[in-house]
LUMLO-223368 format. One record per residue: x, y, z of N, C-alpha, C, CB in turn; chain; residue in one letter. Coordinates in nm, 3 decimals. Glycine has a CB too. Layout:
residues N
<<X; Y; Z>; <X; Y; Z>; <X; Y; Z>; <X; Y; Z>; "A"; "a">
...
END
This chain:
residues 156
<<2.978; 0.511; -1.677>; <2.941; 0.467; -1.545>; <3.066; 0.415; -1.476>; <2.831; 0.358; -1.552>; "A"; "x">
<<3.088; 0.459; -1.355>; <3.204; 0.414; -1.279>; <3.172; 0.287; -1.201>; <3.252; 0.524; -1.183>; "A"; "x">
<<3.277; 0.218; -1.162>; <3.259; 0.096; -1.083>; <3.203; 0.129; -0.946>; <3.390; 0.020; -1.070>; "A"; "x">
<<3.141; 0.029; -0.887>; <3.087; 0.042; -0.753>; <3.199; 0.072; -0.655>; <3.010; -0.085; -0.711>; "A"; "x">
<<3.195; 0.187; -0.592>; <3.292; 0.224; -0.488>; <3.435; 0.187; -0.527>; <3.255; 0.158; -0.357>; "A"; "x">
<<3.489; 0.259; -0.621>; <3.625; 0.233; -0.668>; <3.725; 0.238; -0.552>; <3.665; 0.335; -0.776>; "A"; "x">
<<3.823; 0.150; -0.559>; <3.929; 0.149; -0.458>; <3.878; 0.107; -0.322>; <3.993; 0.285; -0.449>; "A"; "x">
<<3.923; 0.178; -0.220>; <3.888; 0.146; -0.082>; <3.764; 0.221; -0.034>; <4.004; 0.177; 0.010>; "A"; "x">
<<3.691; 0.284; -0.125>; <3.577; 0.368; -0.087>; <3.471; 0.289; -0.008>; <3.514; 0.428; -0.212>; "A"; "x">
<<3.437; 0.169; -0.052>; <3.335; 0.090; 0.016>; <3.379; 0.056; 0.158>; <3.306; -0.040; -0.063>; "A"; "x">
<<3.504; 0.015; 0.175>; <3.554; -0.016; 0.309>; <3.551; 0.107; 0.398>; <3.697; -0.072; 0.302>; "A"; "x">
<<3.587; 0.222; 0.343>; <3.584; 0.346; 0.420>; <3.442; 0.379; 0.465>; <3.642; 0.462; 0.338>; "A"; "x">
<<3.345; 0.368; 0.373>; <3.205; 0.397; 0.407>; <3.151; 0.298; 0.510>; <3.118; 0.393; 0.281>; "A"; "x">
<<3.182; 0.170; 0.493>; <3.139; 0.070; 0.590>; <3.196; 0.101; 0.728>; <3.182; -0.071; 0.545>; "A"; "x">
<<3.324; 0.130; 0.733>; <3.390; 0.161; 0.860>; <3.329; 0.284; 0.925>; <3.540; 0.183; 0.840>; "A"; "x">
<<3.300; 0.384; 0.845>; <3.242; 0.509; 0.896>; <3.105; 0.484; 0.958>; <3.232; 0.613; 0.783>; "A"; "x">
<<3.019; 0.410; 0.888>; <2.885; 0.382; 0.940>; <2.894; 0.285; 1.058>; <2.795; 0.324; 0.829>; "A"; "x">
<<2.983; 0.187; 1.051>; <3.001; 0.094; 1.164>; <3.040; 0.169; 1.291>; <3.108; -0.010; 1.130>; "A"; "x">
<<3.135; 0.258; 1.280>; <3.183; 0.334; 1.397>; <3.070; 0.421; 1.454>; <3.304; 0.422; 1.359>; "A"; "x">
<<2.997; 0.487; 1.366>; <2.885; 0.570; 1.411>; <2.779; 0.485; 1.481>; <2.823; 0.646; 1.291>; "A"; "x">
<<2.742; 0.372; 1.419>; <2.637; 0.285; 1.475>; <2.681; 0.227; 1.609>; <2.605; 0.171; 1.376>; "A"; "x">
<<2.806; 0.189; 1.621>; <2.856; 0.136; 1.749>; <2.848; 0.241; 1.858>; <3.001; 0.087; 1.734>; "A"; "x">
<<2.876; 0.366; 1.822>; <2.869; 0.475; 1.918>; <2.728; 0.503; 1.967>; <2.927; 0.598; 1.858>; "A"; "x">
<<2.628; 0.466; 1.889>; <2.489; 0.489; 1.929>; <2.452; 0.411; 2.055>; <2.396; 0.450; 1.816>; "A"; "x">
<<2.504; 0.292; 2.066>; <2.468; 0.206; 2.178>; <2.527; 0.254; 2.311>; <2.514; 0.064; 2.151>; "A"; "x">
<<2.637; 0.324; 2.304>; <2.704; 0.369; 2.426>; <2.629; 0.486; 2.489>; <2.850; 0.409; 2.395>; "A"; "x">
<<2.563; 0.460; 2.598>; <2.499; 0.566; 2.675>; <2.376; 0.629; 2.613>; <2.595; 0.670; 2.699>; "A"; "x">
<<2.309; 0.563; 2.520>; <2.190; 0.619; 2.459>; <2.073; 0.524; 2.486>; <2.210; 0.641; 2.306>; "A"; "x">
<<1.992; 0.556; 2.584>; <1.882; 0.469; 2.625>; <1.774; 0.454; 2.518>; <1.819; 0.523; 2.751>; "A"; "x">
<<1.766; 0.547; 2.424>; <1.665; 0.538; 2.319>; <1.699; 0.431; 2.216>; <1.649; 0.673; 2.249>; "A"; "x">
<<1.825; 0.390; 2.208>; <1.866; 0.289; 2.110>; <1.852; 0.151; 2.173>; <2.013; 0.314; 2.063>; "A"; "x">
<<1.766; 0.069; 2.113>; <1.741; -0.066; 2.164>; <1.837; -0.167; 2.104>; <1.598; -0.107; 2.136>; "A"; "x">
<<1.877; -0.148; 1.977>; <1.964; -0.245; 1.911>; <2.025; -0.184; 1.786>; <1.887; -0.374; 1.876>; "A"; "x">
<<2.142; -0.235; 1.752>; <2.211; -0.198; 1.628>; <2.266; -0.328; 1.570>; <2.327; -0.092; 1.652>; "A"; "x">
<<2.247; -0.348; 1.440>; <2.297; -0.469; 1.376>; <2.336; -0.435; 1.233>; <2.190; -0.583; 1.380>; "A"; "x">
<<2.421; -0.519; 1.175>; <2.459; -0.499; 1.035>; <2.452; -0.632; 0.963>; <2.600; -0.438; 1.024>; "A"; "x">
<<2.406; -0.625; 0.839>; <2.399; -0.743; 0.754>; <2.416; -0.699; 0.611>; <2.266; -0.819; 0.773>; "A"; "x">
<<2.358; -0.774; 0.520>; <2.357; -0.736; 0.380>; <2.216; -0.748; 0.328>; <2.455; -0.823; 0.296>; "A"; "x">
<<2.190; -0.673; 0.224>; <2.060; -0.682; 0.158>; <2.071; -0.796; 0.058>; <2.020; -0.547; 0.088>; "A"; "x">
<<2.005; -0.905; 0.087>; <2.021; -1.027; 0.008>; <1.944; -1.028; -0.123>; <1.979; -1.144; 0.089>; "A"; "x">
<<1.853; -0.933; -0.141>; <1.772; -0.934; -0.263>; <1.838; -0.856; -0.376>; <1.635; -0.878; -0.235>; "A"; "x">
<<1.965; -0.822; -0.361>; <2.038; -0.754; -0.468>; <2.160; -0.837; -0.506>; <2.081; -0.610; -0.425>; "A"; "x">
<<2.202; -0.829; -0.630>; <2.317; -0.910; -0.673>; <2.446; -0.873; -0.601>; <2.336; -0.895; -0.822>; "A"; "x">
<<2.457; -0.751; -0.552>; <2.581; -0.706; -0.489>; <2.583; -0.729; -0.339>; <2.602; -0.560; -0.517>; "A"; "x">
<<2.470; -0.771; -0.281>; <2.464; -0.790; -0.136>; <2.503; -0.663; -0.062>; <2.556; -0.905; -0.095>; "A"; "x">
<<2.431; -0.556; -0.087>; <2.465; -0.425; -0.031>; <2.470; -0.428; 0.121>; <2.364; -0.321; -0.077>; "A"; "x">
<<2.568; -0.361; 0.181>; <2.574; -0.352; 0.327>; <2.449; -0.281; 0.381>; <2.702; -0.277; 0.372>; "A"; "x">
<<2.397; -0.333; 0.493>; <2.275; -0.277; 0.550>; <2.286; -0.278; 0.703>; <2.150; -0.359; 0.503>; "A"; "x">
<<2.244; -0.168; 0.763>; <2.244; -0.153; 0.908>; <2.100; -0.139; 0.956>; <2.330; -0.030; 0.953>; "A"; "x">
<<2.075; -0.191; 1.075>; <1.943; -0.183; 1.138>; <1.961; -0.110; 1.270>; <1.880; -0.327; 1.159>; "A"; "x">
<<1.891; -0.001; 1.286>; <1.894; 0.076; 1.410>; <1.754; 0.071; 1.468>; <1.943; 0.225; 1.386>; "A"; "x">
<<1.739; 0.011; 1.584>; <1.608; -0.002; 1.649>; <1.604; 0.093; 1.767>; <1.581; -0.150; 1.696>; "A"; "x">
<<1.505; 0.185; 1.764>; <1.491; 0.286; 1.869>; <1.359; 0.269; 1.944>; <1.500; 0.427; 1.808>; "A"; "x">
<<1.362; 0.303; 2.070>; <1.240; 0.305; 2.150>; <1.168; 0.437; 2.125>; <1.270; 0.285; 2.302>; "A"; "x">
<<1.038; 0.429; 2.100>; <0.961; 0.550; 2.077>; <0.860; 0.573; 2.187>; <0.891; 0.542; 1.943>; "A"; "x">
<<0.793; 0.686; 2.180>; <0.685; 0.716; 2.274>; <0.550; 0.686; 2.210>; <0.692; 0.864; 2.318>; "A"; "x">
<<0.525; 0.742; 2.093>; <0.398; 0.719; 2.022>; <0.396; 0.580; 1.958>; <0.376; 0.827; 1.915>; "A"; "x">
<<0.505; 0.541; 1.897>; <0.520; 0.408; 1.840>; <0.624; 0.337; 1.926>; <0.564; 0.414; 1.687>; "A"; "x">
<<0.594; 0.217; 1.971>; <0.682; 0.148; 2.066>; <0.826; 0.139; 2.016>; <0.628; 0.008; 2.093>; "A"; "x">
<<0.843; 0.094; 1.892>; <0.977; 0.081; 1.834>; <0.979; 0.138; 1.693>; <1.023; -0.066; 1.834>; "A"; "x">
<<1.088; 0.201; 1.659>; <1.110; 0.255; 1.525>; <1.241; 0.194; 1.477>; <1.115; 0.414; 1.524>; "A"; "x">
<<1.233; 0.115; 1.370>; <1.352; 0.052; 1.315>; <1.389; 0.123; 1.186>; <1.329; -0.100; 1.291>; "A"; "x">
<<1.511; 0.171; 1.180>; <1.561; 0.239; 1.060>; <1.660; 0.146; 0.991>; <1.628; 0.376; 1.097>; "A"; "x">
<<1.643; 0.129; 0.861>; <1.735; 0.052; 0.780>; <1.820; 0.150; 0.700>; <1.659; -0.047; 0.686>; "A"; "x">
<<1.950; 0.136; 0.708>; <2.043; 0.214; 0.627>; <2.105; 0.118; 0.528>; <2.154; 0.285; 0.716>; "A"; "x">
<<2.095; 0.146; 0.400>; <2.147; 0.057; 0.297>; <2.244; 0.134; 0.209>; <2.032; -0.004; 0.213>; "A"; "x">
<<2.367; 0.084; 0.204>; <2.470; 0.148; 0.124>; <2.461; 0.097; -0.019>; <2.611; 0.120; 0.183>; "A"; "x">
<<2.421; 0.186; -0.109>; <2.406; 0.150; -0.249>; <2.530; 0.188; -0.329>; <2.283; 0.217; -0.309>; "A"; "x">
<<2.515; 0.196; -0.458>; <2.630; 0.223; -0.543>; <2.687; 0.363; -0.520>; <2.592; 0.207; -0.689>; "A"; "x">
<<2.602; 0.461; -0.508>; <2.650; 0.598; -0.486>; <2.570; 0.672; -0.379>; <2.645; 0.675; -0.615>; "A"; "x">
<<2.483; 0.600; -0.309>; <2.398; 0.664; -0.210>; <2.386; 0.577; -0.085>; <2.260; 0.692; -0.268>; "A"; "x">
<<2.347; 0.642; 0.021>; <2.305; 0.572; 0.141>; <2.154; 0.594; 0.150>; <2.380; 0.623; 0.271>; "A"; "x">
<<2.080; 0.484; 0.135>; <1.934; 0.492; 0.142>; <1.892; 0.461; 0.285>; <1.866; 0.395; 0.041>; "A"; "x">
<<1.786; 0.527; 0.329>; <1.735; 0.501; 0.463>; <1.584; 0.495; 0.458>; <1.782; 0.609; 0.563>; "A"; "x">
<<1.529; 0.409; 0.545>; <1.384; 0.394; 0.549>; <1.341; 0.337; 0.683>; <1.336; 0.304; 0.434>; "A"; "x">
<<1.216; 0.362; 0.715>; <1.153; 0.302; 0.831>; <1.008; 0.272; 0.798>; <1.164; 0.396; 0.955>; "A"; "x">
<<0.962; 0.163; 0.853>; <0.823; 0.120; 0.838>; <0.740; 0.203; 0.936>; <0.806; -0.034; 0.865>; "A"; "x">
<<0.634; 0.264; 0.886>; <0.551; 0.350; 0.970>; <0.422; 0.280; 1.012>; <0.517; 0.480; 0.897>; "A"; "x">
<<0.353; 0.222; 0.915>; <0.217; 0.173; 0.941>; <0.177; 0.070; 0.836>; <0.117; 0.291; 0.943>; "A"; "x">
<<0.098; -0.030; 0.873>; <0.047; -0.122; 0.771>; <-0.052; -0.051; 0.677>; <-0.021; -0.244; 0.837>; "A"; "x">
<<-0.090; -0.120; 0.573>; <-0.185; -0.063; 0.477>; <-0.311; -0.017; 0.549>; <-0.221; -0.165; 0.367>; "A"; "x">
<<-0.359; 0.103; 0.520>; <-0.481; 0.152; 0.585>; <-0.601; 0.062; 0.554>; <-0.510; 0.297; 0.540>; "A"; "x">
<<-0.680; 0.037; 0.656>; <-0.803; -0.040; 0.638>; <-0.921; 0.050; 0.604>; <-0.834; -0.121; 0.763>; "A"; "x">
<<-0.909; 0.178; 0.639>; <-1.018; 0.273; 0.619>; <-0.958; 0.407; 0.574>; <-1.103; 0.291; 0.749>; "A"; "x">
<<-1.043; 0.490; 0.521>; <-1.005; 0.628; 0.487>; <-0.877; 0.638; 0.404>; <-0.987; 0.708; 0.614>; "A"; "x">
<<-0.864; 0.548; 0.307>; <-0.741; 0.542; 0.228>; <-0.710; 0.676; 0.160>; <-0.751; 0.432; 0.124>; "A"; "x">
<<-0.812; 0.740; 0.104>; <-0.791; 0.867; 0.034>; <-0.745; 0.976; 0.130>; <-0.919; 0.910; -0.038>; "A"; "x">
<<-0.806; 0.981; 0.248>; <-0.767; 1.082; 0.347>; <-0.626; 1.057; 0.398>; <-0.867; 1.083; 0.464>; "A"; "x">
<<-0.588; 0.931; 0.413>; <-0.452; 0.898; 0.455>; <-0.353; 0.943; 0.348>; <-0.437; 0.746; 0.482>; "A"; "x">
<<-0.384; 0.913; 0.221>; <-0.297; 0.955; 0.111>; <-0.286; 1.107; 0.105>; <-0.349; 0.900; -0.022>; "A"; "x">
<<-0.397; 1.176; 0.123>; <-0.394; 1.323; 0.124>; <-0.305; 1.375; 0.236>; <-0.536; 1.380; 0.138>; "A"; "x">
<<-0.320; 1.318; 0.355>; <-0.240; 1.360; 0.469>; <-0.091; 1.337; 0.444>; <-0.283; 1.286; 0.596>; "A"; "x">
<<-0.058; 1.221; 0.389>; <0.083; 1.191; 0.359>; <0.141; 1.289; 0.258>; <0.096; 1.048; 0.306>; "A"; "x">
<<0.067; 1.318; 0.154>; <0.116; 1.413; 0.053>; <0.135; 1.553; 0.112>; <0.020; 1.419; -0.066>; "A"; "x">
<<0.043; 1.594; 0.197>; <0.056; 1.726; 0.260>; <0.176; 1.729; 0.355>; <-0.072; 1.762; 0.337>; "A"; "x">
<<0.197; 1.621; 0.428>; <0.313; 1.615; 0.517>; <0.443; 1.612; 0.438>; <0.304; 1.490; 0.608>; "A"; "x">
<<0.443; 1.545; 0.323>; <0.563; 1.541; 0.239>; <0.609; 1.680; 0.199>; <0.538; 1.458; 0.113>; "A"; "x">
<<0.514; 1.772; 0.185>; <0.546; 1.907; 0.142>; <0.634; 1.981; 0.242>; <0.420; 1.985; 0.118>; "A"; "x">
<<0.630; 1.941; 0.368>; <0.708; 2.011; 0.471>; <0.832; 1.934; 0.516>; <0.621; 2.039; 0.590>; "A"; "x">
<<0.849; 1.811; 0.468>; <0.963; 1.730; 0.510>; <1.089; 1.764; 0.432>; <0.931; 1.582; 0.495>; "A"; "x">
<<1.202; 1.755; 0.500>; <1.331; 1.778; 0.436>; <1.415; 1.652; 0.455>; <1.404; 1.903; 0.496>; "A"; "x">
<<1.462; 1.594; 0.347>; <1.551; 1.479; 0.354>; <1.482; 1.344; 0.361>; <1.638; 1.493; 0.470>; "A"; "x">
<<1.351; 1.342; 0.363>; <1.277; 1.216; 0.363>; <1.137; 1.242; 0.309>; <1.271; 1.153; 0.505>; "A"; "x">
<<1.068; 1.134; 0.279>; <0.931; 1.146; 0.227>; <0.853; 1.020; 0.263>; <0.931; 1.169; 0.073>; "A"; "x">
<<0.723; 1.036; 0.279>; <0.637; 0.920; 0.299>; <0.618; 0.852; 0.165>; <0.500; 0.961; 0.361>; "A"; "x">
<<0.612; 0.719; 0.168>; <0.586; 0.643; 0.045>; <0.506; 0.518; 0.081>; <0.719; 0.605; -0.028>; "A"; "x">
<<0.455; 0.454; -0.022>; <0.376; 0.333; -0.004>; <0.455; 0.217; -0.063>; <0.235; 0.346; -0.070>; "A"; "x">
<<0.472; 0.112; 0.016>; <0.547; -0.006; -0.027>; <0.462; -0.100; -0.110>; <0.602; -0.079; 0.092>; "A"; "x">
<<0.525; -0.208; -0.155>; <0.456; -0.306; -0.239>; <0.331; -0.362; -0.173>; <0.550; -0.418; -0.272>; "A"; "x">
<<0.337; -0.381; -0.043>; <0.222; -0.438; 0.029>; <0.126; -0.329; 0.077>; <0.270; -0.520; 0.149>; "A"; "x">
<<0.140; -0.208; 0.022>; <0.058; -0.091; 0.054>; <0.080; -0.037; 0.195>; <-0.086; -0.125; 0.036>; "A"; "x">
<<0.186; -0.083; 0.261>; <0.222; -0.027; 0.392>; <0.286; 0.110; 0.370>; <0.320; -0.123; 0.468>; "A"; "x">
<<0.289; 0.189; 0.476>; <0.343; 0.324; 0.469>; <0.485; 0.324; 0.525>; <0.253; 0.424; 0.546>; "A"; "x">
<<0.576; 0.382; 0.449>; <0.717; 0.393; 0.486>; <0.758; 0.539; 0.485>; <0.806; 0.310; 0.390>; "A"; "x">
<<0.868; 0.567; 0.551>; <0.933; 0.697; 0.545>; <1.072; 0.668; 0.490>; <0.938; 0.770; 0.687>; "A"; "x">
<<1.107; 0.734; 0.378>; <1.231; 0.699; 0.307>; <1.306; 0.823; 0.263>; <1.200; 0.612; 0.185>; "A"; "x">
<<1.433; 0.803; 0.236>; <1.516; 0.910; 0.181>; <1.651; 0.853; 0.141>; <1.534; 1.024; 0.283>; "A"; "x">
<<1.736; 0.937; 0.090>; <1.871; 0.895; 0.055>; <1.961; 1.017; 0.049>; <1.874; 0.819; -0.080>; "A"; "x">
<<2.090; 0.990; 0.063>; <2.188; 1.097; 0.050>; <2.307; 1.043; -0.026>; <2.230; 1.154; 0.188>; "A"; "x">
<<2.381; 1.130; -0.093>; <2.498; 1.082; -0.167>; <2.602; 1.026; -0.070>; <2.560; 1.197; -0.253>; "A"; "x">
<<2.673; 0.924; -0.112>; <2.769; 0.861; -0.021>; <2.880; 0.957; 0.023>; <2.831; 0.740; -0.087>; "A"; "x">
<<2.907; 1.060; -0.054>; <3.010; 1.157; -0.014>; <2.964; 1.242; 0.105>; <3.045; 1.248; -0.132>; "A"; "x">
<<2.836; 1.242; 0.136>; <2.783; 1.321; 0.247>; <2.775; 1.240; 0.377>; <2.645; 1.374; 0.212>; "A"; "x">
<<2.815; 1.114; 0.373>; <2.803; 1.028; 0.490>; <2.909; 1.065; 0.593>; <2.817; 0.880; 0.451>; "A"; "x">
<<2.862; 1.123; 0.704>; <2.948; 1.149; 0.819>; <2.860; 1.142; 0.944>; <3.020; 1.288; 0.808>; "A"; "x">
<<2.921; 1.151; 1.060>; <2.845; 1.134; 1.185>; <2.731; 1.234; 1.198>; <2.939; 1.147; 1.305>; "A"; "x">
<<2.758; 1.359; 1.166>; <2.655; 1.462; 1.180>; <2.537; 1.435; 1.088>; <2.715; 1.600; 1.152>; "A"; "x">
<<2.564; 1.395; 0.966>; <2.455; 1.368; 0.870>; <2.377; 1.243; 0.911>; <2.511; 1.351; 0.727>; "A"; "x">
<<2.446; 1.141; 0.959>; <2.378; 1.020; 1.006>; <2.291; 1.051; 1.128>; <2.480; 0.911; 1.039>; "A"; "x">
<<2.341; 1.135; 1.218>; <2.260; 1.179; 1.333>; <2.136; 1.254; 1.286>; <2.343; 1.268; 1.427>; "A"; "x">
<<2.154; 1.341; 1.187>; <2.040; 1.418; 1.135>; <1.936; 1.326; 1.074>; <2.088; 1.520; 1.031>; "A"; "x">
<<1.980; 1.229; 0.995>; <1.888; 1.134; 0.932>; <1.811; 1.057; 1.038>; <1.964; 1.036; 0.840>; "A"; "x">
<<1.881; 1.001; 1.135>; <1.815; 0.922; 1.238>; <1.717; 1.008; 1.318>; <1.919; 0.859; 1.331>; "A"; "x">
<<1.759; 1.128; 1.353>; <1.672; 1.219; 1.428>; <1.549; 1.261; 1.349>; <1.748; 1.340; 1.470>; "A"; "x">
<<1.568; 1.287; 1.221>; <1.456; 1.328; 1.135>; <1.354; 1.215; 1.123>; <1.507; 1.368; 0.996>; "A"; "x">
<<1.400; 1.093; 1.099>; <1.308; 0.981; 1.086>; <1.235; 0.956; 1.218>; <1.383; 0.853; 1.042>; "A"; "x">
<<1.308; 0.959; 1.327>; <1.247; 0.939; 1.459>; <1.140; 1.045; 1.485>; <1.355; 0.943; 1.570>; "A"; "x">
<<1.176; 1.172; 1.471>; <1.082; 1.280; 1.501>; <0.961; 1.277; 1.409>; <1.152; 1.415; 1.488>; "A"; "x">
<<0.981; 1.244; 1.283>; <0.870; 1.241; 1.187>; <0.774; 1.128; 1.218>; <0.923; 1.227; 1.044>; "A"; "x">
<<0.826; 1.010; 1.250>; <0.738; 0.898; 1.286>; <0.662; 0.932; 1.414>; <0.820; 0.767; 1.305>; "A"; "x">
<<0.731; 0.983; 1.515>; <0.667; 1.016; 1.642>; <0.555; 1.121; 1.623>; <0.771; 1.067; 1.742>; "A"; "x">
<<0.578; 1.218; 1.539>; <0.479; 1.325; 1.518>; <0.359; 1.279; 1.436>; <0.544; 1.443; 1.450>; "A"; "x">
<<0.377; 1.180; 1.351>; <0.271; 1.142; 1.257>; <0.206; 1.007; 1.284>; <0.326; 1.142; 1.120>; "A"; "x">
<<0.265; 0.925; 1.365>; <0.215; 0.788; 1.385>; <0.072; 0.787; 1.438>; <0.307; 0.713; 1.480>; "A"; "x">
<<0.047; 0.857; 1.546>; <-0.086; 0.854; 1.609>; <-0.195; 0.909; 1.516>; <-0.084; 0.934; 1.741>; "A"; "x">
<<-0.176; 1.026; 1.453>; <-0.281; 1.075; 1.362>; <-0.306; 0.980; 1.244>; <-0.242; 1.212; 1.308>; "A"; "x">
<<-0.200; 0.922; 1.190>; <-0.216; 0.826; 1.080>; <-0.290; 0.701; 1.127>; <-0.080; 0.789; 1.021>; "A"; "x">
<<-0.253; 0.651; 1.243>; <-0.316; 0.532; 1.298>; <-0.465; 0.554; 1.321>; <-0.248; 0.492; 1.430>; "A"; "x">
<<-0.501; 0.666; 1.378>; <-0.642; 0.696; 1.406>; <-0.724; 0.711; 1.278>; <-0.653; 0.823; 1.490>; "A"; "x">
<<-0.662; 0.761; 1.174>; <-0.731; 0.779; 1.046>; <-0.738; 0.647; 0.969>; <-0.660; 0.886; 0.962>; "A"; "x">
<<-0.629; 0.573; 0.965>; <-0.622; 0.451; 0.885>; <-0.697; 0.334; 0.947>; <-0.478; 0.412; 0.863>; "A"; "x">
<<-0.720; 0.340; 1.078>; <-0.787; 0.232; 1.149>; <-0.892; 0.290; 1.243>; <-0.685; 0.145; 1.228>; "A"; "x">
<<-0.971; 0.383; 1.191>; <-1.064; 0.464; 1.270>; <-1.163; 0.380; 1.351>; <-1.141; 0.558; 1.180>; "A"; "x">
<<-1.217; 0.275; 1.296>; <-1.320; 0.198; 1.367>; <-1.264; 0.122; 1.486>; <-1.386; 0.101; 1.271>; "A"; "x">
<<-1.133; 0.106; 1.493>; <-1.071; 0.038; 1.609>; <-1.055; 0.131; 1.728>; <-0.935; -0.019; 1.569>; "A"; "x">
<<-1.075; 0.259; 1.703>; <-1.061; 0.356; 1.812>; <-1.199; 0.401; 1.853>; <-0.974; 0.477; 1.770>; "A"; "x">
END
């Protein structure tokens, strides 16, 4: 096992993601906020970025990018735990997973629905980060309303 980001690799990756994230705010009305911190629940305090986008179907979509030992993990919160039709929601998520590339629906500890993925740190560049952000945005926008109507049917 190699050390975490040997040499200047971590600084290079941080700088690369920082520069990309800063560029998002310039002239992009869909981006509401960009911030960087660390993931405090890990011993290494992994660097973490928050990209908040304005959506149409979902008011805001927040994407977390977390730089791990050899990967950049990304995720967004889609929906709270379904109150109804749990089996149908799970079936829909699994069927949608079959057509997704680079991300997948998953269920968090609190049974909320997330969209997650990861890529090797050697693949981190502006084009790949744009693809990740666009994929998560488009997937949430396309699936939010159908999932909401199914998971909370009696409210509609």
